[in-house]
PDBQT receptor file of N, H, CA, C and O in Angstrom, charges set to zero:
ATOM      1  N   MET A   1     145.714  97.043 113.505  1.00  0.00    +0.000 N 
ATOM      2  CA  MET A   1     145.064  96.273 114.542  1.00  0.00    +0.000 C 
ATOM      3  C   MET A   1     144.442  97.243 115.552  1.00  0.00    +0.000 C 
ATOM      4  O   MET A   1     145.098  98.175 116.016  1.00  0.00    +0.000 OA
ATOM      5  N   SER A   2     143.180  97.013 115.883  1.00  0.00    +0.000 N 
ATOM      6  H   SER A   2     142.647  96.256 115.506  1.00  0.00    +0.000 HD
ATOM      7  CA  SER A   2     142.516  97.910 116.821  1.00  0.00    +0.000 C 
ATOM      8  C   SER A   2     142.697  97.403 118.247  1.00  0.00    +0.000 C 
ATOM      9  O   SER A   2     142.793  96.202 118.496  1.00  0.00    +0.000 OA
ATOM     10  N   LYS A   3     142.741  98.342 119.159  1.00  0.00    +0.000 N 
ATOM     11  H   LYS A   3     142.663  99.318 118.957  1.00  0.00    +0.000 HD
ATOM     12  CA  LYS A   3     142.909  98.006 120.569  1.00  0.00    +0.000 C 
ATOM     13  C   LYS A   3     141.555  97.684 121.180  1.00  0.00    +0.000 C 
ATOM     14  O   LYS A   3     140.569  98.371 120.913  1.00  0.00    +0.000 OA
ATOM     15  N   GLN A   4     141.505  96.640 121.999  1.00  0.00    +0.000 N 
ATOM     16  H   GLN A   4     142.306  96.081 122.216  1.00  0.00    +0.000 HD
ATOM     17  CA  GLN A   4     140.259  96.273 122.654  1.00  0.00    +0.000 C 
ATOM     18  C   GLN A   4     139.987  97.229 123.811  1.00  0.00    +0.000 C 
ATOM     19  O   GLN A   4     140.902  97.634 124.528  1.00  0.00    +0.000 OA
ATOM     20  N   ILE A   5     138.713  97.581 123.980  1.00  0.00    +0.000 N 
ATOM     21  H   ILE A   5     137.970  97.252 123.397  1.00  0.00    +0.000 HD
ATOM     22  CA  ILE A   5     138.317  98.476 125.052  1.00  0.00    +0.000 C 
ATOM     23  C   ILE A   5     137.790  97.633 126.211  1.00  0.00    +0.000 C 
ATOM     24  O   ILE A   5     136.824  96.883 126.063  1.00  0.00    +0.000 OA
ATOM     25  N   GLU A   6     138.439  97.768 127.362  1.00  0.00    +0.000 N 
ATOM     26  H   GLU A   6     139.223  98.376 127.483  1.00  0.00    +0.000 HD
ATOM     27  CA  GLU A   6     138.049  97.031 128.556  1.00  0.00    +0.000 C 
ATOM     28  C   GLU A   6     137.371  97.983 129.537  1.00  0.00    +0.000 C 
ATOM     29  O   GLU A   6     137.921  99.035 129.864  1.00  0.00    +0.000 OA
ATOM     30  N   THR A   7     136.180  97.616 130.006  1.00  0.00    +0.000 N 
ATOM     31  H   THR A   7     135.734  96.761 129.741  1.00  0.00    +0.000 HD
ATOM     32  CA  THR A   7     135.484  98.405 131.012  1.00  0.00    +0.000 C 
ATOM     33  C   THR A   7     135.059  97.494 132.159  1.00  0.00    +0.000 C 
ATOM     34  O   THR A   7     134.912  96.283 131.997  1.00  0.00    +0.000 OA
ATOM     35  N   ILE A   8     134.871  98.104 133.303  1.00  0.00    +0.000 N 
ATOM     36  H   ILE A   8     134.991  99.088 133.435  1.00  0.00    +0.000 HD
ATOM     37  CA  ILE A   8     134.447  97.364 134.491  1.00  0.00    +0.000 C 
ATOM     38  C   ILE A   8     133.249  98.082 135.092  1.00  0.00    +0.000 C 
ATOM     39  O   ILE A   8     133.253  99.301 135.258  1.00  0.00    +0.000 OA
ATOM     40  N   LYS A   9     132.213  97.291 135.419  1.00  0.00    +0.000 N 
ATOM     41  H   LYS A   9     132.210  96.300 135.284  1.00  0.00    +0.000 HD
ATOM     42  CA  LYS A   9     131.033  97.829 136.096  1.00  0.00    +0.000 C 
ATOM     43  C   LYS A   9     130.856  97.057 137.387  1.00  0.00    +0.000 C 
ATOM     44  O   LYS A   9     130.973  95.832 137.412  1.00  0.00    +0.000 OA
ATOM     45  N   VAL A  10     130.573  97.782 138.462  1.00  0.00    +0.000 N 
ATOM     46  H   VAL A  10     130.478  98.778 138.442  1.00  0.00    +0.000 HD
ATOM     47  CA  VAL A  10     130.497  97.168 139.783  1.00  0.00    +0.000 C 
ATOM     48  C   VAL A  10     129.147  97.486 140.410  1.00  0.00    +0.000 C 
ATOM     49  O   VAL A  10     128.666  98.618 140.357  1.00  0.00    +0.000 OA
ATOM     50  N   THR A  11     128.545  96.450 141.007  1.00  0.00    +0.000 N 
ATOM     51  H   THR A  11     128.936  95.531 141.050  1.00  0.00    +0.000 HD
ATOM     52  CA  THR A  11     127.270  96.592 141.704  1.00  0.00    +0.000 C 
ATOM     53  C   THR A  11     127.475  96.171 143.152  1.00  0.00    +0.000 C 
ATOM     54  O   THR A  11     128.042  95.114 143.425  1.00  0.00    +0.000 OA
ATOM     55  N   ALA A  12     127.009  97.006 144.077  1.00  0.00    +0.000 N 
ATOM     56  H   ALA A  12     126.548  97.865 143.855  1.00  0.00    +0.000 HD
ATOM     57  CA  ALA A  12     127.146  96.701 145.503  1.00  0.00    +0.000 C 
ATOM     58  C   ALA A  12     125.916  95.972 146.015  1.00  0.00    +0.000 C 
ATOM     59  O   ALA A  12     124.791  96.284 145.624  1.00  0.00    +0.000 OA
ATOM     60  N   ASN A  13     126.133  95.001 146.891  1.00  0.00    +0.000 N 
ATOM     61  H   ASN A  13     127.047  94.748 147.209  1.00  0.00    +0.000 HD
ATOM     62  CA  ASN A  13     125.047  94.334 147.605  1.00  0.00    +0.000 C 
ATOM     63  C   ASN A  13     125.198  94.744 149.065  1.00  0.00    +0.000 C 
ATOM     64  O   ASN A  13     126.026  94.197 149.795  1.00  0.00    +0.000 OA
ATOM     65  N   GLN A  14     124.381  95.721 149.482  1.00  0.00    +0.000 N 
ATOM     66  H   GLN A  14     123.709  96.165 148.889  1.00  0.00    +0.000 HD
ATOM     67  CA  GLN A  14     124.502  96.301 150.820  1.00  0.00    +0.000 C 
ATOM     68  C   GLN A  14     124.268  95.278 151.927  1.00  0.00    +0.000 C 
ATOM     69  O   GLN A  14     124.991  95.270 152.923  1.00  0.00    +0.000 OA
ATOM     70  N   SER A  15     123.269  94.421 151.764  1.00  0.00    +0.000 N 
ATOM     71  H   SER A  15     122.681  94.428 150.955  1.00  0.00    +0.000 HD
ATOM     72  CA  SER A  15     122.928  93.487 152.843  1.00  0.00    +0.000 C 
ATOM     73  C   SER A  15     123.989  92.401 153.028  1.00  0.00    +0.000 C 
ATOM     74  O   SER A  15     124.241  91.975 154.155  1.00  0.00    +0.000 OA
ATOM     75  N   LYS A  16     124.611  91.948 151.941  1.00  0.00    +0.000 N 
ATOM     76  H   LYS A  16     124.406  92.293 151.026  1.00  0.00    +0.000 HD
ATOM     77  CA  LYS A  16     125.641  90.910 152.048  1.00  0.00    +0.000 C 
ATOM     78  C   LYS A  16     127.046  91.491 152.155  1.00  0.00    +0.000 C 
ATOM     79  O   LYS A  16     128.004  90.766 152.426  1.00  0.00    +0.000 OA
ATOM     80  N   ARG A  17     127.167  92.810 151.940  1.00  0.00    +0.000 N 
ATOM     81  H   ARG A  17     126.389  93.398 151.720  1.00  0.00    +0.000 HD
ATOM     82  CA  ARG A  17     128.458  93.511 151.954  1.00  0.00    +0.000 C 
ATOM     83  C   ARG A  17     129.437  92.876 150.974  1.00  0.00    +0.000 C 
ATOM     84  O   ARG A  17     130.583  92.582 151.314  1.00  0.00    +0.000 OA
ATOM     85  N   THR A  18     128.955  92.671 149.744  1.00  0.00    +0.000 N 
ATOM     86  H   THR A  18     128.024  92.909 149.467  1.00  0.00    +0.000 HD
ATOM     87  CA  THR A  18     129.787  92.163 148.649  1.00  0.00    +0.000 C 
ATOM     88  C   THR A  18     129.595  93.054 147.433  1.00  0.00    +0.000 C 
ATOM     89  O   THR A  18     128.671  93.866 147.379  1.00  0.00    +0.000 OA
ATOM     90  N   PHE A  19     130.476  92.889 146.465  1.00  0.00    +0.000 N 
ATOM     91  H   PHE A  19     131.226  92.229 146.509  1.00  0.00    +0.000 HD
ATOM     92  CA  PHE A  19     130.377  93.593 145.194  1.00  0.00    +0.000 C 
ATOM     93  C   PHE A  19     130.404  92.574 144.072  1.00  0.00    +0.000 C 
ATOM     94  O   PHE A  19     131.138  91.588 144.137  1.00  0.00    +0.000 OA
ATOM     95  N   THR A  20     129.605  92.811 143.045  1.00  0.00    +0.000 N 
ATOM     96  H   THR A  20     129.009  93.612 142.992  1.00  0.00    +0.000 HD
ATOM     97  CA  THR A  20     129.672  92.016 141.830  1.00  0.00    +0.000 C 
ATOM     98  C   THR A  20     130.390  92.863 140.794  1.00  0.00    +0.000 C 
ATOM     99  O   THR A  20     129.995  93.995 140.511  1.00  0.00    +0.000 OA
ATOM    100  N   ILE A  21     131.439  92.304 140.239  1.00  0.00    +0.000 N 
ATOM    101  H   ILE A  21     131.759  91.385 140.469  1.00  0.00    +0.000 HD
ATOM    102  CA  ILE A  21     132.291  93.027 139.286  1.00  0.00    +0.000 C 
ATOM    103  C   ILE A  21     132.104  92.376 137.921  1.00  0.00    +0.000 C 
ATOM    104  O   ILE A  21     132.351  91.182 137.756  1.00  0.00    +0.000 OA
ATOM    105  N   ARG A  22     131.669  93.164 136.947  1.00  0.00    +0.000 N 
ATOM    106  H   ARG A  22     131.469  94.134 137.081  1.00  0.00    +0.000 HD
ATOM    107  CA  ARG A  22     131.508  92.656 135.587  1.00  0.00    +0.000 C 
ATOM    108  C   ARG A  22     132.552  93.317 134.700  1.00  0.00    +0.000 C 
ATOM    109  O   ARG A  22     132.687  94.540 134.666  1.00  0.00    +0.000 OA
ATOM    110  N   LYS A  23     133.280  92.479 133.988  1.00  0.00    +0.000 N 
ATOM    111  H   LYS A  23     133.170  91.485 134.015  1.00  0.00    +0.000 HD
ATOM    112  CA  LYS A  23     134.344  92.966 133.100  1.00  0.00    +0.000 C 
ATOM    113  C   LYS A  23     133.859  92.797 131.657  1.00  0.00    +0.000 C 
ATOM    114  O   LYS A  23     133.478  91.703 131.241  1.00  0.00    +0.000 OA
ATOM    115  N   TYR A  24     133.881  93.889 130.911  1.00  0.00    +0.000 N 
ATOM    116  H   TYR A  24     134.191  94.778 131.249  1.00  0.00    +0.000 HD
ATOM    117  CA  TYR A  24     133.444  93.898 129.520  1.00  0.00    +0.000 C 
ATOM    118  C   TYR A  24     134.628  94.182 128.617  1.00  0.00    +0.000 C 
ATOM    119  O   TYR A  24     135.497  94.989 128.949  1.00  0.00    +0.000 OA
ATOM    120  N   ILE A  25     134.657  93.519 127.479  1.00  0.00    +0.000 N 
ATOM    121  H   ILE A  25     133.952  92.864 127.209  1.00  0.00    +0.000 HD
ATOM    122  CA  ILE A  25     135.645  93.818 126.449  1.00  0.00    +0.000 C 
ATOM    123  C   ILE A  25     134.873  94.137 125.179  1.00  0.00    +0.000 C 
ATOM    124  O   ILE A  25     134.094  93.321 124.684  1.00  0.00    +0.000 OA
ATOM    125  N   ASP A  26     135.100  95.327 124.667  1.00  0.00    +0.000 N 
ATOM    126  H   ASP A  26     135.732  95.989 125.070  1.00  0.00    +0.000 HD
ATOM    127  CA  ASP A  26     134.373  95.846 123.499  1.00  0.00    +0.000 C 
ATOM    128  C   ASP A  26     132.859  95.757 123.697  1.00  0.00    +0.000 C 
ATOM    129  O   ASP A  26     132.122  95.434 122.765  1.00  0.00    +0.000 OA
ATOM    130  N   GLY A  27     132.399  96.051 124.928  1.00  0.00    +0.000 N 
ATOM    131  H   GLY A  27     132.998  96.314 125.685  1.00  0.00    +0.000 HD
ATOM    132  CA  GLY A  27     130.978  96.096 125.210  1.00  0.00    +0.000 C 
ATOM    133  C   GLY A  27     130.321  94.749 125.463  1.00  0.00    +0.000 C 
ATOM    134  O   GLY A  27     129.122  94.693 125.737  1.00  0.00    +0.000 OA
ATOM    135  N   LYS A  28     131.077  93.666 125.377  1.00  0.00    +0.000 N 
ATOM    136  H   LYS A  28     132.051  93.710 125.154  1.00  0.00    +0.000 HD
ATOM    137  CA  LYS A  28     130.519  92.325 125.604  1.00  0.00    +0.000 C 
ATOM    138  C   LYS A  28     131.036  91.779 126.922  1.00  0.00    +0.000 C 
ATOM    139  O   LYS A  28     132.221  91.894 127.234  1.00  0.00    +0.000 OA
ATOM    140  N   LEU A  29     130.122  91.174 127.702  1.00  0.00    +0.000 N 
ATOM    141  H   LEU A  29     129.159  91.080 127.449  1.00  0.00    +0.000 HD
ATOM    142  CA  LEU A  29     130.504  90.619 128.999  1.00  0.00    +0.000 C 
ATOM    143  C   LEU A  29     131.583  89.565 128.808  1.00  0.00    +0.000 C 
ATOM    144  O   LEU A  29     131.410  88.611 128.049  1.00  0.00    +0.000 OA
ATOM    145  N   PHE A  30     132.685  89.746 129.497  1.00  0.00    +0.000 N 
ATOM    146  H   PHE A  30     132.826  90.521 130.114  1.00  0.00    +0.000 HD
ATOM    147  CA  PHE A  30     133.831  88.843 129.396  1.00  0.00    +0.000 C 
ATOM    148  C   PHE A  30     133.910  87.940 130.633  1.00  0.00    +0.000 C 
ATOM    149  O   PHE A  30     134.148  86.738 130.514  1.00  0.00    +0.000 OA
ATOM    150  N   ALA A  31     133.709  88.525 131.821  1.00  0.00    +0.000 N 
ATOM    151  H   ALA A  31     133.516  89.501 131.918  1.00  0.00    +0.000 HD
ATOM    152  CA  ALA A  31     133.798  87.747 133.058  1.00  0.00    +0.000 C 
ATOM    153  C   ALA A  31     133.001  88.445 134.151  1.00  0.00    +0.000 C 
ATOM    154  O   ALA A  31     132.789  89.657 134.117  1.00  0.00    +0.000 OA
ATOM    155  N   LYS A  32     132.564  87.643 135.127  1.00  0.00    +0.000 N 
ATOM    156  H   LYS A  32     132.737  86.658 135.155  1.00  0.00    +0.000 HD
ATOM    157  CA  LYS A  32     131.800  88.159 136.252  1.00  0.00    +0.000 C 
ATOM    158  C   LYS A  32     132.421  87.609 137.527  1.00  0.00    +0.000 C 
ATOM    159  O   LYS A  32     132.655  86.407 137.650  1.00  0.00    +0.000 OA
ATOM    160  N   TYR A  33     132.684  88.504 138.475  1.00  0.00    +0.000 N 
ATOM    161  H   TYR A  33     132.494  89.481 138.375  1.00  0.00    +0.000 HD
ATOM    162  CA  TYR A  33     133.337  88.134 139.726  1.00  0.00    +0.000 C 
ATOM    163  C   TYR A  33     132.516  88.649 140.904  1.00  0.00    +0.000 C 
ATOM    164  O   TYR A  33     131.726  89.584 140.764  1.00  0.00    +0.000 OA
ATOM    165  N   ARG A  34     132.713  88.025 142.069  1.00  0.00    +0.000 N 
ATOM    166  H   ARG A  34     133.354  87.266 142.183  1.00  0.00    +0.000 HD
ATOM    167  CA  ARG A  34     132.081  88.509 143.292  1.00  0.00    +0.000 C 
ATOM    168  C   ARG A  34     133.141  88.552 144.382  1.00  0.00    +0.000 C 
ATOM    169  O   ARG A  34     133.942  87.629 144.529  1.00  0.00    +0.000 OA
ATOM    170  N   THR A  35     133.131  89.640 145.144  1.00  0.00    +0.000 N 
ATOM    171  H   THR A  35     132.480  90.390 145.024  1.00  0.00    +0.000 HD
ATOM    172  CA  THR A  35     134.074  89.762 146.247  1.00  0.00    +0.000 C 
ATOM    173  C   THR A  35     133.653  88.850 147.383  1.00  0.00    +0.000 C 
ATOM    174  O   THR A  35     132.491  88.460 147.489  1.00  0.00    +0.000 OA
ATOM    175  N   ILE A  36     134.618  88.514 148.234  1.00  0.00    +0.000 N 
ATOM    176  H   ILE A  36     135.562  88.830 148.149  1.00  0.00    +0.000 HD
ATOM    177  CA  ILE A  36     134.260  87.809 149.454  1.00  0.00    +0.000 C 
ATOM    178  C   ILE A  36     133.556  88.817 150.367  1.00  0.00    +0.000 C 
ATOM    179  O   ILE A  36     133.698  90.026 150.185  1.00  0.00    +0.000 OA
ATOM    180  N   GLN A  37     132.809  88.326 151.333  1.00  0.00    +0.000 N 
ATOM    181  H   GLN A  37     132.694  87.344 151.481  1.00  0.00    +0.000 HD
ATOM    182  CA  GLN A  37     132.091  89.237 152.224  1.00  0.00    +0.000 C 
ATOM    183  C   GLN A  37     133.081  90.062 153.029  1.00  0.00    +0.000 C 
ATOM    184  O   GLN A  37     134.098  89.555 153.501  1.00  0.00    +0.000 OA
ATOM    185  N   MET A  38     132.765  91.345 153.176  1.00  0.00    +0.000 N 
ATOM    186  H   MET A  38     131.939  91.758 152.792  1.00  0.00    +0.000 HD
ATOM    187  CA  MET A  38     133.649  92.285 153.864  1.00  0.00    +0.000 C 
ATOM    188  C   MET A  38     132.998  92.750 155.157  1.00  0.00    +0.000 C 
ATOM    189  O   MET A  38     131.783  92.644 155.330  1.00  0.00    +0.000 OA
ATOM    190  N   ASN A  39     133.822  93.267 156.064  1.00  0.00    +0.000 N 
ATOM    191  H   ASN A  39     134.809  93.353 155.923  1.00  0.00    +0.000 HD
ATOM    192  CA  ASN A  39     133.218  93.911 157.231  1.00  0.00    +0.000 C 
ATOM    193  C   ASN A  39     132.718  95.287 156.791  1.00  0.00    +0.000 C 
ATOM    194  O   ASN A  39     133.047  95.743 155.696  1.00  0.00    +0.000 OA
ATOM    195  N   GLN A  40     131.938  95.939 157.624  1.00  0.00    +0.000 N 
ATOM    196  H   GLN A  40     131.671  95.568 158.514  1.00  0.00    +0.000 HD
ATOM    197  CA  GLN A  40     131.294  97.194 157.222  1.00  0.00    +0.000 C 
ATOM    198  C   GLN A  40     132.307  98.273 156.862  1.00  0.00    +0.000 C 
ATOM    199  O   GLN A  40     132.097  99.024 155.909  1.00  0.00    +0.000 OA
ATOM    200  N   GLU A  41     133.390  98.360 157.602  1.00  0.00    +0.000 N 
ATOM    201  H   GLU A  41     133.561  97.750 158.375  1.00  0.00    +0.000 HD
ATOM    202  CA  GLU A  41     134.406  99.381 157.336  1.00  0.00    +0.000 C 
ATOM    203  C   GLU A  41     135.051  99.174 155.961  1.00  0.00    +0.000 C 
ATOM    204  O   GLU A  41     135.201 100.123 155.192  1.00  0.00    +0.000 OA
ATOM    205  N   GLU A  42     135.430  97.938 155.661  1.00  0.00    +0.000 N 
ATOM    206  H   GLU A  42     135.309  97.166 156.286  1.00  0.00    +0.000 HD
ATOM    207  CA  GLU A  42     136.025  97.628 154.351  1.00  0.00    +0.000 C 
ATOM    208  C   GLU A  42     135.030  97.932 153.228  1.00  0.00    +0.000 C 
ATOM    209  O   GLU A  42     135.382  98.528 152.211  1.00  0.00    +0.000 OA
ATOM    210  N   PHE A  43     133.787  97.509 153.437  1.00  0.00    +0.000 N 
ATOM    211  H   PHE A  43     133.501  97.024 154.263  1.00  0.00    +0.000 HD
ATOM    212  CA  PHE A  43     132.757  97.711 152.415  1.00  0.00    +0.000 C 
ATOM    213  C   PHE A  43     132.575  99.194 152.120  1.00  0.00    +0.000 C 
ATOM    214  O   PHE A  43     132.529  99.599 150.958  1.00  0.00    +0.000 OA
ATOM    215  N   ASP A  44     132.471 100.000 153.169  1.00  0.00    +0.000 N 
ATOM    216  H   ASP A  44     132.508  99.671 154.113  1.00  0.00    +0.000 HD
ATOM    217  CA  ASP A  44     132.294 101.449 152.987  1.00  0.00    +0.000 C 
ATOM    218  C   ASP A  44     133.475 102.052 152.233  1.00  0.00    +0.000 C 
ATOM    219  O   ASP A  44     133.289 102.928 151.388  1.00  0.00    +0.000 OA
ATOM    220  N   ARG A  45     134.672 101.594 152.529  1.00  0.00    +0.000 N 
ATOM    221  H   ARG A  45     134.823 100.882 153.215  1.00  0.00    +0.000 HD
ATOM    222  CA  ARG A  45     135.879 102.105 151.858  1.00  0.00    +0.000 C 
ATOM    223  C   ARG A  45     135.885 101.709 150.375  1.00  0.00    +0.000 C 
ATOM    224  O   ARG A  45     136.209 102.526 149.513  1.00  0.00    +0.000 OA
ATOM    225  N   GLU A  46     135.526 100.458 150.085  1.00  0.00    +0.000 N 
ATOM    226  H   GLU A  46     135.262  99.794 150.785  1.00  0.00    +0.000 HD
ATOM    227  CA  GLU A  46     135.544  99.973 148.700  1.00  0.00    +0.000 C 
ATOM    228  C   GLU A  46     134.457 100.620 147.839  1.00  0.00    +0.000 C 
ATOM    229  O   GLU A  46     134.583 100.662 146.615  1.00  0.00    +0.000 OA
ATOM    230  N   GLU A  47     133.403 101.120 148.460  1.00  0.00    +0.000 N 
ATOM    231  H   GLU A  47     133.300 101.087 149.454  1.00  0.00    +0.000 HD
ATOM    232  CA  GLU A  47     132.343 101.787 147.694  1.00  0.00    +0.000 C 
ATOM    233  C   GLU A  47     132.849 103.011 146.946  1.00  0.00    +0.000 C 
ATOM    234  O   GLU A  47     132.239 103.443 145.968  1.00  0.00    +0.000 OA
ATOM    235  N   MET A  48     133.956 103.567 147.403  1.00  0.00    +0.000 N 
ATOM    236  H   MET A  48     134.451 103.216 148.198  1.00  0.00    +0.000 HD
ATOM    237  CA  MET A  48     134.525 104.770 146.779  1.00  0.00    +0.000 C 
ATOM    238  C   MET A  48     135.488 104.444 145.642  1.00  0.00    +0.000 C 
ATOM    239  O   MET A  48     136.052 105.356 145.036  1.00  0.00    +0.000 OA
ATOM    240  N   ASN A  49     135.687 103.164 145.341  1.00  0.00    +0.000 N 
ATOM    241  H   ASN A  49     135.229 102.423 145.833  1.00  0.00    +0.000 HD
ATOM    242  CA  ASN A  49     136.648 102.761 144.312  1.00  0.00    +0.000 C 
ATOM    243  C   ASN A  49     136.290 103.291 142.926  1.00  0.00    +0.000 C 
ATOM    244  O   ASN A  49     135.121 103.395 142.555  1.00  0.00    +0.000 OA
ATOM    245  N   THR A  50     137.332 103.617 142.184  1.00  0.00    +0.000 N 
ATOM    246  H   THR A  50     138.281 103.532 142.485  1.00  0.00    +0.000 HD
ATOM    247  CA  THR A  50     137.176 103.991 140.783  1.00  0.00    +0.000 C 
ATOM    248  C   THR A  50     137.342 102.736 139.933  1.00  0.00    +0.000 C 
ATOM    249  O   THR A  50     137.657 101.667 140.457  1.00  0.00    +0.000 OA
ATOM    250  N   GLU A  51     137.135 102.860 138.640  1.00  0.00    +0.000 N 
ATOM    251  H   GLU A  51     136.879 103.728 138.214  1.00  0.00    +0.000 HD
ATOM    252  CA  GLU A  51     137.321 101.721 137.741  1.00  0.00    +0.000 C 
ATOM    253  C   GLU A  51     138.759 101.199 137.822  1.00  0.00    +0.000 C 
ATOM    254  O   GLU A  51     138.981  99.988 137.819  1.00  0.00    +0.000 OA
ATOM    255  N   ASN A  52     139.717 102.096 137.894  1.00  0.00    +0.000 N 
ATOM    256  H   ASN A  52     139.537 103.079 137.896  1.00  0.00    +0.000 HD
ATOM    257  CA  ASN A  52     141.119 101.668 138.003  1.00  0.00    +0.000 C 
ATOM    258  C   ASN A  52     141.387 100.960 139.334  1.00  0.00    +0.000 C 
ATOM    259  O   ASN A  52     142.175 100.015 139.385  1.00  0.00    +0.000 OA
ATOM    260  N   ASP A  53     140.737 101.412 140.406  1.00  0.00    +0.000 N 
ATOM    261  H   ASP A  53     140.098 102.180 140.364  1.00  0.00    +0.000 HD
ATOM    262  CA  ASP A  53     140.878 100.734 141.697  1.00  0.00    +0.000 C 
ATOM    263  C   ASP A  53     140.388  99.292 141.594  1.00  0.00    +0.000 C 
ATOM    264  O   ASP A  53     141.010  98.379 142.137  1.00  0.00    +0.000 OA
ATOM    265  N   TRP A  54     139.265  99.091 140.894  1.00  0.00    +0.000 N 
ATOM    266  H   TRP A  54     138.759  99.832 140.454  1.00  0.00    +0.000 HD
ATOM    267  CA  TRP A  54     138.717  97.738 140.745  1.00  0.00    +0.000 C 
ATOM    268  C   TRP A  54     139.625  96.878 139.868  1.00  0.00    +0.000 C 
ATOM    269  O   TRP A  54     139.757  95.678 140.110  1.00  0.00    +0.000 OA
ATOM    270  N   LYS A  55     140.241  97.464 138.873  1.00  0.00    +0.000 N 
ATOM    271  H   LYS A  55     140.134  98.439 138.676  1.00  0.00    +0.000 HD
ATOM    272  CA  LYS A  55     141.195  96.698 138.052  1.00  0.00    +0.000 C 
ATOM    273  C   LYS A  55     142.354  96.219 138.913  1.00  0.00    +0.000 C 
ATOM    274  O   LYS A  55     142.824  95.091 138.758  1.00  0.00    +0.000 OA
ATOM    275  N   GLN A  56     142.813  97.074 139.820  1.00  0.00    +0.000 N 
ATOM    276  H   GLN A  56     142.432  97.990 139.946  1.00  0.00    +0.000 HD
ATOM    277  CA  GLN A  56     143.882  96.681 140.746  1.00  0.00    +0.000 C 
ATOM    278  C   GLN A  56     143.373  95.616 141.720  1.00  0.00    +0.000 C 
ATOM    279  O   GLN A  56     144.097  94.677 142.050  1.00  0.00    +0.000 OA
ATOM    280  N   PHE A  57     142.137  95.765 142.176  1.00  0.00    +0.000 N 
ATOM    281  H   PHE A  57     141.550  96.528 141.908  1.00  0.00    +0.000 HD
ATOM    282  CA  PHE A  57     141.544  94.804 143.101  1.00  0.00    +0.000 C 
ATOM    283  C   PHE A  57     141.523  93.405 142.493  1.00  0.00    +0.000 C 
ATOM    284  O   PHE A  57     141.727  92.418 143.200  1.00  0.00    +0.000 OA
ATOM    285  N   LEU A  58     141.280  93.315 141.190  1.00  0.00    +0.000 N 
ATOM    286  H   LEU A  58     141.115  94.117 140.616  1.00  0.00    +0.000 HD
ATOM    287  CA  LEU A  58     141.217  92.013 140.527  1.00  0.00    +0.000 C 
ATOM    288  C   LEU A  58     142.570  91.299 140.486  1.00  0.00    +0.000 C 
ATOM    289  O   LEU A  58     142.642  90.135 140.090  1.00  0.00    +0.000 OA
ATOM    290  N   LYS A  59     143.628  91.976 140.885  1.00  0.00    +0.000 N 
ATOM    291  H   LYS A  59     143.570  92.921 141.207  1.00  0.00    +0.000 HD
ATOM    292  CA  LYS A  59     144.939  91.335 140.981  1.00  0.00    +0.000 C 
ATOM    293  C   LYS A  59     145.121  90.643 142.334  1.00  0.00    +0.000 C 
ATOM    294  O   LYS A  59     146.121  89.961 142.556  1.00  0.00    +0.000 OA
ATOM    295  N   SER A  60     144.145  90.822 143.240  1.00  0.00    +0.000 N 
ATOM    296  H   SER A  60     143.333  91.377 143.059  1.00  0.00    +0.000 HD
ATOM    297  CA  SER A  60     144.205  90.190 144.564  1.00  0.00    +0.000 C 
ATOM    298  C   SER A  60     143.504  88.833 144.527  1.00  0.00    +0.000 C 
ATOM    299  O   SER A  60     143.085  88.370 143.466  1.00  0.00    +0.000 OA
ATOM    300  N   ASP A  61     143.382  88.210 145.685  1.00  0.00    +0.000 N 
ATOM    301  H   ASP A  61     143.722  88.587 146.546  1.00  0.00    +0.000 HD
ATOM    302  CA  ASP A  61     142.685  86.927 145.800  1.00  0.00    +0.000 C 
ATOM    303  C   ASP A  61     141.390  87.064 146.595  1.00  0.00    +0.000 C 
ATOM    304  O   ASP A  61     140.889  86.075 147.130  1.00  0.00    +0.000 OA
ATOM    305  N   ASP A  62     140.849  88.264 146.678  1.00  0.00    +0.000 N 
ATOM    306  H   ASP A  62     141.257  89.067 146.244  1.00  0.00    +0.000 HD
ATOM    307  CA  ASP A  62     139.678  88.521 147.527  1.00  0.00    +0.000 C 
ATOM    308  C   ASP A  62     138.358  88.439 146.768  1.00  0.00    +0.000 C 
ATOM    309  O   ASP A  62     137.397  89.125 147.115  1.00  0.00    +0.000 OA
ATOM    310  N   TYR A  63     138.308  87.602 145.734  1.00  0.00    +0.000 N 
ATOM    311  H   TYR A  63     139.088  87.044 145.452  1.00  0.00    +0.000 HD
ATOM    312  CA  TYR A  63     137.086  87.455 144.948  1.00  0.00    +0.000 C 
ATOM    313  C   TYR A  63     137.076  86.073 144.336  1.00  0.00    +0.000 C 
ATOM    314  O   TYR A  63     138.066  85.343 144.397  1.00  0.00    +0.000 OA
ATOM    315  N   TYR A  64     135.944  85.720 143.742  1.00  0.00    +0.000 N 
ATOM    316  H   TYR A  64     135.140  86.314 143.692  1.00  0.00    +0.000 HD
ATOM    317  CA  TYR A  64     135.836  84.453 143.017  1.00  0.00    +0.000 C 
ATOM    318  C   TYR A  64     135.019  84.681 141.759  1.00  0.00    +0.000 C 
ATOM    319  O   TYR A  64     134.252  85.639 141.669  1.00  0.00    +0.000 OA
ATOM    320  N   LYS A  65     135.189  83.801 140.795  1.00  0.00    +0.000 N 
ATOM    321  H   LYS A  65     135.813  83.022 140.868  1.00  0.00    +0.000 HD
ATOM    322  CA  LYS A  65     134.478  83.916 139.530  1.00  0.00    +0.000 C 
ATOM    323  C   LYS A  65     133.068  83.360 139.682  1.00  0.00    +0.000 C 
ATOM    324  O   LYS A  65     132.871  82.307 140.289  1.00  0.00    +0.000 OA
ATOM    325  N   VAL A  66     132.094  84.067 139.130  1.00  0.00    +0.000 N 
ATOM    326  H   VAL A  66     132.255  84.923 138.637  1.00  0.00    +0.000 HD
ATOM    327  CA  VAL A  66     130.699  83.654 139.209  1.00  0.00    +0.000 C 
ATOM    328  C   VAL A  66     130.299  83.033 137.892  1.00  0.00    +0.000 C 
ATOM    329  O   VAL A  66     129.154  82.609 137.731  1.00  0.00    +0.000 OA
TER     330      VAL A  66
């Protein structure tokens, strides 16, 4: 049995201070999420997130499914 490869790609929306998070499994789009609007300080901090940071972020309630 082969293991599925999960990747996450994140796009920032500077004017709305939100992020769109796309989760792919084996290269196919699995789910799309959007963060709630953040203040500037939070947004600047989240811009430095790694893929693993975003995986941890998805365990919170600070986003919704698009």
